[in-house]
Legacy VTK file of the C-alpha trace (Angstrom):
# vtk DataFile Version 3.0
C-alpha trace
ASCII
DATASET POLYDATA
POINTS 483 float
33.253 -29.886 10.419
32.669 -28.531 13.971
29.708 -28.474 16.249
28.519 -32.005 15.427
26.499 -33.929 18.120
27.506 -37.563 19.050
25.214 -40.336 17.897
23.391 -38.209 15.392
22.487 -38.662 11.775
23.389 -35.898 9.251
22.601 -35.501 5.630
24.962 -33.528 3.423
25.753 -32.659 -0.221
29.106 -32.290 -1.848
28.513 -29.606 -4.560
29.588 -30.496 -8.130
30.763 -33.957 -7.303
27.916 -35.924 -9.099
28.357 -33.949 -12.228
32.049 -34.557 -12.166
32.229 -38.333 -11.620
28.804 -39.712 -12.712
29.265 -40.505 -16.336
26.265 -42.756 -16.797
22.707 -41.052 -16.900
21.436 -44.300 -15.500
23.451 -44.211 -12.344
21.457 -43.126 -9.306
22.622 -40.147 -7.390
24.460 -41.020 -4.279
22.794 -41.046 -0.863
24.868 -38.691 1.224
24.578 -39.098 4.957
26.564 -40.178 8.022
26.094 -40.964 11.693
28.563 -39.610 14.244
30.069 -41.993 16.744
28.725 -42.546 20.240
30.591 -40.947 23.140
33.208 -43.500 24.328
31.888 -43.351 27.992
29.302 -46.024 28.196
28.429 -49.588 27.155
26.161 -49.787 24.121
25.641 -52.205 21.334
27.474 -51.240 18.194
28.744 -52.695 14.917
31.623 -52.450 12.683
32.431 -53.671 9.155
35.955 -54.703 8.060
37.954 -56.571 5.468
40.943 -56.416 3.218
42.562 -57.196 -0.116
40.720 -55.855 -3.169
42.345 -56.637 -6.407
40.407 -55.087 -9.380
41.939 -57.394 -11.964
40.622 -60.472 -10.116
37.492 -62.035 -11.734
35.724 -63.014 -8.590
32.668 -61.139 -7.248
33.530 -57.885 -5.412
32.165 -57.993 -1.853
33.110 -54.375 -1.141
31.438 -53.124 -4.209
28.248 -54.995 -3.087
28.312 -53.261 0.236
26.874 -50.016 -1.197
23.625 -51.646 -2.505
23.366 -53.584 0.740
23.257 -50.491 2.782
20.763 -48.848 0.569
18.562 -51.971 0.752
18.582 -51.762 4.548
18.432 -47.899 4.584
15.246 -47.737 6.727
16.947 -49.922 9.390
20.183 -48.003 9.299
20.194 -47.183 12.879
19.991 -50.879 13.948
21.633 -52.716 11.002
24.283 -50.578 9.555
27.761 -50.684 10.954
28.929 -47.581 12.749
32.260 -47.519 10.861
34.129 -49.333 8.108
37.686 -50.555 8.517
39.699 -51.206 5.453
42.672 -53.142 6.650
45.302 -53.273 3.927
45.678 -53.952 0.157
43.133 -51.449 -0.949
45.063 -51.064 -4.097
47.495 -53.404 -5.846
50.223 -51.037 -6.945
52.285 -53.946 -8.165
49.474 -55.193 -10.403
50.856 -53.648 -13.593
51.854 -54.662 -17.113
55.649 -53.629 -16.850
58.057 -53.322 -13.982
58.630 -49.607 -14.217
59.178 -47.508 -11.112
55.884 -46.016 -9.843
55.489 -42.404 -9.311
52.886 -40.375 -7.365
50.785 -40.027 -10.405
50.759 -43.819 -10.863
49.557 -44.468 -7.300
46.974 -41.700 -7.643
45.606 -43.390 -10.673
45.271 -46.624 -8.770
43.286 -44.964 -5.970
41.031 -43.129 -8.379
40.310 -46.379 -10.212
39.667 -48.170 -6.921
37.310 -45.639 -5.310
35.996 -43.018 -7.746
35.054 -45.163 -10.754
32.884 -47.625 -8.905
29.315 -46.764 -7.819
29.065 -49.387 -5.121
32.228 -48.228 -3.516
31.440 -44.547 -3.698
28.071 -45.243 -1.979
29.609 -47.204 0.891
32.180 -44.489 1.475
29.493 -41.720 1.183
27.671 -43.039 4.272
30.143 -44.807 6.541
32.883 -43.290 8.564
35.793 -45.172 7.076
39.299 -45.757 8.526
42.181 -47.437 6.736
45.714 -48.811 7.073
48.111 -50.129 4.464
49.623 -53.601 4.072
52.191 -54.437 1.325
50.296 -54.012 -1.911
49.762 -50.306 -1.361
53.453 -50.100 -2.111
54.617 -53.320 -3.728
54.377 -57.146 -3.037
56.295 -58.261 0.212
57.179 -54.722 1.149
59.456 -54.878 4.118
59.113 -58.701 4.382
62.536 -58.835 6.113
65.020 -56.376 7.757
67.228 -56.436 4.668
64.423 -55.931 2.188
64.487 -52.129 2.209
68.250 -51.876 1.492
67.718 -54.282 -1.407
64.804 -52.216 -2.835
66.873 -49.043 -2.617
69.759 -50.675 -4.474
67.337 -51.754 -7.164
66.304 -48.172 -7.664
62.884 -48.254 -5.999
63.321 -45.188 -3.830
60.659 -43.217 -5.772
58.265 -46.115 -5.432
58.719 -46.383 -1.685
58.564 -42.589 -1.132
55.614 -41.794 -3.527
53.694 -44.709 -2.423
53.638 -43.606 1.061
52.914 -39.984 0.000
49.894 -41.277 -2.011
48.731 -43.279 1.062
48.862 -40.201 3.210
46.827 -38.195 0.737
44.293 -40.824 -0.037
44.171 -42.774 3.263
46.328 -41.589 6.118
45.365 -37.884 6.330
41.657 -38.695 7.128
42.720 -41.253 9.774
44.386 -38.748 11.997
42.989 -35.430 10.983
41.531 -34.665 14.406
44.960 -34.345 15.812
46.684 -30.969 16.031
49.360 -30.228 13.561
52.088 -30.246 16.141
51.391 -33.825 16.780
52.317 -35.100 13.358
54.863 -33.761 10.894
52.765 -34.437 7.806
49.754 -32.620 9.328
51.990 -29.647 9.951
53.061 -29.590 6.324
49.393 -29.749 5.361
48.542 -26.760 7.354
51.503 -24.684 5.983
50.407 -25.515 2.528
46.778 -24.497 3.284
48.072 -21.174 4.589
50.536 -20.550 1.791
48.502 -21.956 -1.136
51.677 -23.650 -2.304
51.764 -27.207 -3.842
52.823 -29.680 -1.029
53.948 -32.655 -2.967
57.760 -32.022 -2.801
57.625 -31.180 0.879
55.732 -34.466 1.649
58.311 -36.351 -0.504
61.148 -34.840 1.463
59.686 -35.817 4.826
58.745 -39.281 3.799
62.140 -39.914 2.276
63.695 -39.336 5.679
61.478 -42.105 7.076
62.366 -44.485 4.293
66.029 -43.998 5.155
65.219 -44.204 8.840
66.684 -40.746 9.427
63.553 -39.522 11.149
60.649 -41.584 12.420
57.088 -41.120 11.336
54.093 -42.537 12.970
51.393 -44.271 10.847
49.498 -45.898 13.610
46.470 -44.255 15.313
43.454 -44.737 17.657
39.768 -44.345 17.217
37.634 -43.057 20.119
34.985 -45.817 20.233
33.711 -48.235 22.977
35.312 -50.737 22.942
38.348 -48.749 21.975
40.461 -49.310 18.707
44.073 -49.124 18.163
45.097 -49.324 14.407
48.653 -50.664 14.281
51.276 -50.146 11.456
52.853 -53.623 11.033
54.364 -52.990 7.610
56.127 -49.578 7.305
57.274 -49.580 10.889
59.308 -52.862 10.643
62.874 -51.940 11.510
65.168 -52.117 8.439
68.846 -53.155 8.067
70.520 -50.200 6.306
74.116 -49.218 5.847
75.527 -52.740 6.111
74.321 -53.162 9.709
74.400 -56.808 10.713
71.241 -57.751 12.572
70.655 -61.206 11.408
71.229 -62.683 14.768
68.562 -60.474 16.526
64.919 -61.540 16.902
63.010 -59.697 14.182
60.311 -57.146 14.891
57.058 -56.531 13.121
56.862 -53.014 14.605
59.311 -50.666 16.188
59.906 -50.486 19.957
58.486 -46.947 19.910
55.054 -48.111 18.503
54.953 -51.175 20.860
55.450 -48.756 23.776
52.511 -46.770 22.511
50.474 -49.952 22.212
51.540 -51.137 25.685
50.455 -47.762 27.230
47.041 -47.781 25.367
46.420 -51.440 26.378
46.884 -50.483 30.055
44.861 -47.207 29.792
41.865 -49.212 28.366
41.826 -52.139 30.778
38.295 -51.788 31.953
36.842 -53.051 28.667
37.738 -55.415 25.883
40.013 -53.629 23.451
40.303 -54.053 19.691
43.721 -54.135 17.896
43.734 -53.632 14.158
46.623 -55.323 12.412
46.777 -55.792 8.630
48.388 -59.168 9.032
47.192 -61.722 11.558
48.832 -62.483 14.872
47.149 -65.963 15.356
47.235 -68.173 12.226
45.828 -71.678 11.902
47.814 -73.864 14.282
50.326 -75.670 12.033
50.976 -72.530 9.843
51.490 -70.333 12.874
53.838 -72.797 14.495
55.865 -73.012 11.232
56.190 -69.212 11.168
57.065 -68.967 14.927
59.913 -71.485 14.432
61.606 -69.158 11.901
61.314 -66.130 14.299
62.872 -67.716 17.390
66.458 -66.779 18.114
67.526 -69.103 20.865
71.124 -68.030 20.928
70.625 -64.208 20.306
71.926 -63.218 23.825
75.394 -64.647 23.215
77.799 -62.019 22.317
80.775 -64.063 21.226
82.205 -67.525 20.983
81.060 -70.598 19.054
77.482 -70.366 20.355
77.334 -66.727 19.010
78.574 -67.917 15.543
76.186 -70.787 15.600
73.315 -68.516 16.540
74.088 -66.203 13.609
74.311 -69.170 11.222
70.998 -70.431 12.511
69.377 -67.065 12.214
70.545 -66.660 8.604
68.973 -70.064 7.746
65.770 -69.124 9.530
65.607 -65.788 7.635
66.115 -67.496 4.353
63.371 -70.126 4.962
61.010 -67.262 6.103
61.569 -65.422 2.788
61.140 -68.602 0.726
57.931 -69.362 2.444
56.723 -65.807 2.519
56.376 -65.884 6.266
55.495 -62.325 7.399
52.994 -62.522 10.107
53.304 -61.946 13.802
54.714 -65.391 14.784
57.716 -64.946 12.508
58.786 -61.829 14.314
60.051 -63.252 17.588
60.710 -60.105 19.546
57.279 -58.513 19.086
55.571 -61.898 19.336
56.862 -62.143 22.899
55.778 -58.544 23.622
52.273 -59.338 22.319
52.014 -62.267 24.638
53.166 -60.044 27.448
50.419 -57.555 26.794
47.874 -60.164 28.018
49.565 -60.168 31.439
48.687 -56.367 31.669
45.080 -56.821 31.079
41.928 -57.871 32.981
39.690 -57.814 29.864
40.082 -59.723 26.582
42.032 -58.424 23.607
40.531 -58.888 20.115
42.648 -58.552 16.938
41.086 -57.976 13.503
43.089 -58.633 10.423
43.107 -59.525 6.811
45.911 -60.325 4.221
45.664 -64.143 3.978
42.817 -64.552 1.496
40.726 -66.806 3.725
38.764 -66.173 6.858
38.562 -67.643 10.270
38.405 -67.130 14.035
40.791 -68.447 16.780
41.211 -68.076 20.453
44.323 -68.219 22.673
45.314 -67.954 26.359
48.692 -67.440 28.002
50.171 -70.920 28.970
51.280 -69.609 32.395
48.317 -67.488 33.399
46.614 -67.740 36.710
43.607 -66.359 38.474
39.795 -67.119 38.361
39.480 -65.733 34.797
42.234 -65.913 32.093
42.524 -63.100 29.782
41.820 -64.271 26.192
43.326 -63.196 22.904
40.885 -63.517 20.015
41.892 -63.193 16.313
39.190 -62.511 13.651
40.161 -62.465 10.007
38.197 -61.350 6.998
39.929 -61.601 3.578
39.564 -60.875 0.787
37.151 -58.414 -0.569
38.040 -59.364 -4.110
40.793 -61.806 -4.815
41.485 -65.547 -4.555
44.003 -67.811 -2.752
46.086 -69.707 -5.241
44.970 -73.416 -5.531
48.400 -74.692 -4.222
48.170 -72.445 -1.282
44.588 -73.321 -0.626
45.403 -77.098 -0.687
48.217 -76.479 1.874
45.851 -74.526 4.210
43.166 -77.164 3.968
45.662 -79.989 4.432
46.423 -78.854 7.976
42.843 -77.747 8.837
42.235 -80.918 10.843
44.697 -79.526 13.501
42.490 -77.377 15.631
44.807 -76.751 18.659
48.462 -75.862 19.262
50.684 -74.632 22.012
53.739 -72.476 21.128
55.374 -69.195 22.014
53.713 -69.036 25.450
50.121 -69.415 24.106
47.600 -72.185 24.001
45.192 -71.744 21.085
42.360 -73.358 19.290
40.215 -72.643 16.152
36.794 -71.395 16.785
33.773 -73.122 15.026
32.272 -71.516 11.850
28.587 -71.902 11.489
27.200 -72.269 7.939
24.442 -69.678 7.496
22.276 -71.913 5.251
22.410 -75.149 7.244
22.578 -76.353 10.931
26.063 -77.827 10.258
29.356 -76.142 11.124
31.939 -75.773 8.257
34.312 -78.791 8.952
37.608 -76.794 8.268
36.501 -73.721 10.276
37.919 -71.822 7.205
36.004 -69.731 4.587
37.441 -69.267 1.172
35.164 -66.759 -0.313
35.240 -62.857 -0.999
33.538 -61.349 2.040
32.763 -58.289 4.111
32.648 -59.002 7.833
30.109 -57.418 10.143
31.063 -57.556 13.903
28.372 -56.811 16.566
29.350 -55.970 20.076
26.661 -56.372 22.717
27.092 -55.796 26.474
26.648 -59.082 28.393
27.222 -60.445 31.902
27.264 -58.619 35.193
30.653 -57.180 34.828
31.194 -53.916 33.098
33.365 -54.096 30.032
32.192 -57.515 29.015
30.858 -57.921 25.497
29.346 -60.761 23.538
30.626 -60.628 19.927
28.968 -61.918 16.877
30.849 -62.059 13.499
28.907 -62.432 10.349
30.568 -62.960 6.927
28.669 -61.512 4.012
29.473 -62.702 0.505
28.127 -61.956 -3.016
25.274 -64.226 -4.196
23.624 -63.262 -7.463
25.263 -59.880 -7.271
23.924 -59.036 -3.750
25.380 -59.582 -0.252
24.055 -62.469 1.624
25.106 -64.126 4.916
27.570 -66.995 4.404
28.726 -67.907 7.908
29.080 -66.669 11.401
30.969 -67.211 14.593
30.365 -66.160 18.185
32.711 -65.152 20.979
LINES 1 484
483 0 1 2 3 4 5 6 7 8 9 10 11 12 13 14 15 16 17 18 19 20 21 22 23 24 25 26 27 28 29 30 31 32 33 34 35 36 37 38 39 40 41 42 43 44 45 46 47 48 49 50 51 52 53 54 55 56 57 58 59 60 61 62 63 64 65 66 67 68 69 70 71 72 73 74 75 76 77 78 79 80 81 82 83 84 85 86 87 88 89 90 91 92 93 94 95 96 97 98 99 100 101 102 103 104 105 106 107 108 109 110 111 112 113 114 115 116 117 118 119 120 121 122 123 124 125 126 127 128 129 130 131 132 133 134 135 136 137 138 139 140 141 142 143 144 145 146 147 148 149 150 151 152 153 154 155 156 157 158 159 160 161 162 163 164 165 166 167 168 169 170 171 172 173 174 175 176 177 178 179 180 181 182 183 184 185 186 187 188 189 190 191 192 193 194 195 196 197 198 199 200 201 202 203 204 205 206 207 208 209 210 211 212 213 214 215 216 217 218 219 220 221 222 223 224 225 226 227 228 229 230 231 232 233 234 235 236 237 238 239 240 241 242 243 244 245 246 247 248 249 250 251 252 253 254 255 256 257 258 259 260 261 262 263 264 265 266 267 268 269 270 271 272 273 274 275 276 277 278 279 280 281 282 283 284 285 286 287 288 289 290 291 292 293 294 295 296 297 298 299 300 301 302 303 304 305 306 307 308 309 310 311 312 313 314 315 316 317 318 319 320 321 322 323 324 325 326 327 328 329 330 331 332 333 334 335 336 337 338 339 340 341 342 343 344 345 346 347 348 349 350 351 352 353 354 355 356 357 358 359 360 361 362 363 364 365 366 367 368 369 370 371 372 373 374 375 376 377 378 379 380 381 382 383 384 385 386 387 388 389 390 391 392 393 394 395 396 397 398 399 400 401 402 403 404 405 406 407 408 409 410 411 412 413 414 415 416 417 418 419 420 421 422 423 424 425 426 427 428 429 430 431 432 433 434 435 436 437 438 439 440 441 442 443 444 445 446 447 448 449 450 451 452 453 454 455 456 457 458 459 460 461 462 463 464 465 466 467 468 469 470 471 472 473 474 475 476 477 478 479 480 481 482
């Protein structure tokens, strides 16, 4: 579509779609409209919705499904109430949620996406009216995908090449293409292949497989991260596929692990510096800041105190320690930012480059919370803050054992480690004047985040996050937190 004006509502109709996918005569025809984004050159109030983790086999209420009816209920106030965009931050399908352990093909992944988005009226309605951006986490491919540097080599030895390749191809077709379609084809290899297929009329599946296979074997890099031209600006990171892998018997156990490549980190660093006049939003499928005790435990497994030693007894001791740390991280399923020592240090260093705060939106952990951190050695009249907001899940549940562990450490509200001093932020119960004691929410939610310019300084925003959950089959406010 070309010639669209910013900040404008448009109605549209997709010919033939309703007849093709609406099997029930009682199902109402979808409302089809959208609002273009504001120009990113001024300070205006705006809203976004986000969340993660939607497992269709779970019996819990589906918050993302309920979003469609909620939007229609508030249709007349769409300019003031609706979010401007929807961010789906990981685990939109559970490809590993299957009866047998057979290797998945593109057709299997396609069936998962169709089941998740085409066969559900509430989801279809939400996607029909909200500009939607997405990024994968692990379950779009398989559980604990790329959890450690050696994982990919193990998966290839187990015969999972087709799963890794076709899972990423399916992500590109169903999610990734739309995220970056405004770029020119010469900016992205997969976009170039799409253009060639459009011109030739030939099926593109094998060409996509061949290019993605090069990335799986780390023969040729492929960027999955992208930016969104909003105000405040958005950087959507890839912290899953871009984790460097140990292939061809390389020995990297003694190195501090990375959650993203140096290439992507350099893109992020440049972007952070270019958008220094306003707060900036970093989208990461997995959290950077975790509840204090959990975050500290992960951080300990990612530190490599002797990694700079190149020989001698300290070098051998460092490698032994690193192997023990890695085994512990795997056993405990530690796969968030604190467990990746190299990129953790770089993330903390980003704060030194900024005058305005950095806000991270994440999912993955199957509970919701907000936390704030400062650099320990920061100076000046105003310290740049790092905020972490988490909304998870849309439809899933935290296992009771894990929930007990998380609640067991909830009395610890503050921590200092890895160059950051952090504290949990209060969570206000929507139905009472009391705050939630644990500052944690264990329900299926969609999060609405409102940004309002405040203060005398340009680029300053007051942020209100509201968690919506399903009550009697409709979305209702559960809790909120303010920054």
